[in-house]
C-alpha positions in Angstrom: -5.5 -9.6 6.5 -4.8 -6.3 4.9 -2.6 -6.0 1.8 -1.1 -2.7 0.8 0.9 -2.3 -2.4 3.7 0.2 -2.1 3.8 0.4 1.7 7.4 1.3 2.3 7.0 5.1 2.1 4.6 7.9 1.6 0.8 7.2 1.7 1.3 3.4 1.7 3.5 3.5 4.8 1.0 5.9 6.6 -1.9 3.6 5.6 -0.2 0.7 7.2 0.2 2.6 10.5 -3.4 3.8 10.5 -4.9 0.5 9.5 -2.9 -1.2 12.2 -4.3 1.2 14.8 -7.9 0.8 13.6 -8.0 -2.9 12.8 -5.9 -4.1 15.8 -6.0 -7.8 15.1 -5.5 -7.7 11.3 -2.1 -8.6 9.9 -0.8 -6.0 7.4 1.2 -7.4 4.5 3.1 -5.2 2.1 3.4 -6.0 -1.6 6.4 -4.1 -3.0 8.5 -4.2 -6.1 10.8 -5.9 -7.0 9.7 -8.7 -4.7 6.0 -8.5 -5.8 5.5 -8.7 -9.6 2.3 -7.1 -10.6 2.1 -9.5 -13.5 2.4 -12.5 -11.2 -0.6 -14.8 -11.7 -1.0 -15.1 -7.8 -3.9 -13.0 -6.6 -4.7 -13.0 -2.9 -8.1 -14.2 -1.8 -7.5 -14.1 2.0 -7.9 -10.3 2.6 -10.5 -8.2 4.3 -8.9 -5.1 2.7 -6.6 -4.7 -0.3 -5.2 -1.3 -0.9 -4.2 -0.9 -4.5 -1.8 2.0 -3.9 1.5 1.6 -5.8 1.4 3.5 -9.2 2.7 1.1 -11.7 1.5 2.2 -15.1 -1.7 0.5 -16.2 -0.8 -2.6 -14.0 -2.8 -0.9 -11.2 -5.9 -1.1 -13.3 -5.2 -4.7 -14.4 -4.6 -5.7 -10.8 -8.0 -4.3 -9.8 -9.8 -6.4 -12.4 -7.9 -9.6 -11.3 -8.6 -8.9 -7.6 -12.3 -8.2 -8.3 -12.8 -11.3 -10.4 -11.1 -13.5 -7.8 -12.9 -12.0 -4.8 -16.3 -10.7 -6.1 -18.2 -13.3 -4.0 -16.4 -12.5 -0.8 -17.1 -9.8 1.8 -14.1 -7.6 1.3 -12.9 -4.2 0.1 -10.5 -3.1 -2.6 -9.4 0.4 -2.0 -7.9 2.0 -5.1 -5.7 5.1 -4.8 -6.6 7.1 -7.8 -5.8 10.8 -8.2 -7.4 14.2 -8.8 -4.9 14.6 -11.7 -7.3 12.3 -13.7 -10.1 14.9 -13.4 -8.5 17.9 -15.0 -8.3 19.1 -18.5 -4.8 18.9 -19.7 -3.2 20.7 -22.6 -0.2 18.3 -22.6 0.4 14.6 -22.4 0.5 13.4 -18.8 0.9 9.6 -18.7 0.3 9.4 -14.9 -3.1 11.2 -15.3 -4.1 8.9 -18.1 -3.2 5.8 -16.1 -5.1 7.1 -13.1 -8.1 8.0 -15.3 -8.2 4.3 -16.4 -8.1 3.2 -12.8 -10.9 5.6 -12.0 -13.0 4.3 -14.9 -12.4 0.7 -13.9 -13.6 1.5 -10.3 -16.8 3.1 -11.6 -17.5 0.1 -13.8 -16.9 -2.4 -11.0 -18.9 -0.4 -8.5 -22.0 -1.0 -10.6 -21.6 -4.8 -10.6 -23.6 -6.8 -8.0 -20.9 -8.1 -5.7 -20.0 -8.7 -2.1 -16.6 -7.1 -2.8 -16.7 -3.3 -2.4 -14.6 -1.3 -4.7 -13.6 2.1 -3.3 -11.9 4.9 -5.3 -10.0 7.5 -3.4 -8.8 10.5 -5.3 -6.3 12.4 -3.3 -4.7 15.7 -4.4 -1.0 16.5 -4.0 0.5 15.1 -0.9 3.7 16.0 0.8 5.9 13.1 -0.4 9.3 12.6 -1.9 7.8 12.2 -5.4 6.4 15.7 -5.5 8.9 17.5 -3.3 10.1 19.5 -6.3 6.7 21.0 -6.9 6.0 24.4 -5.3 2.3 24.1 -4.4 0.1 23.4 -1.4 0.3 19.8 -0.3 -1.6 17.6 2.1 -0.1 15.7 5.0 0.0 12.0 4.1 -0.9 11.0 7.6 -4.1 13.1 7.5 -5.0 11.5 4.1 -4.3 8.0 5.4 -6.4 8.6 8.5 -9.3 9.8 6.3 -9.0 6.7 4.0 -9.1 4.4 7.0 -12.2 6.2 8.2 -13.9 5.8 4.8 -13.0 2.1 4.9 -14.6 1.6 8.3 -17.8 3.3 7.2 -18.0 1.2 4.0 -18.4 -2.1 6.0 -21.9 -1.1 7.1 -25.0 -0.2 5.1 -23.3 2.9 3.8 -20.9 2.3 0.9 -18.6 5.1 0.0 -17.7 4.5 -3.6 -15.6 7.5 -4.7 -14.2 10.3 -2.6 -11.9 13.2 -3.4 -9.5 14.5 -0.8 -7.8 17.7 -1.7 -6.4 20.9 -0.2 -8.8 23.7 0.5 -8.0 26.7 -1.7 -8.5 30.0 0.2 -8.6 33.5 -1.1 
């Protein structure tokens, strides 16, 4: 079973397509607002992969801790969609960047805990989605990013464990 939060558009939708192609026999289940309440005490324990994708304030970080605690003894993956926006120096308040920095820090902490559950942190740059259509800057194709994330997930089932990866556009002169 593969769960993906926020799988109705953008990166979450593309991840569903690419995971379905790669893990042919796994069922993909979307967890989307308003049907799925991030504060709900129900935490899935039947997944091979859980993609913590939907930005929902600090609830994304809280969900990671709950998922890890409930699944730390299982052979599974929790893939967290963080952001390169958490890495930069900012001269103004950016709530999104602060929330993603918290998720990034939680991933780093949980990656150090001895566990069968693998915590992956993926930090994509700007992607070509509806949410950033107003920004005039280079953007990555969500399908390309999704394909790379699925590839990192596949590698992390073996002896090699990709903990944190940044995916961003190449700046050229």
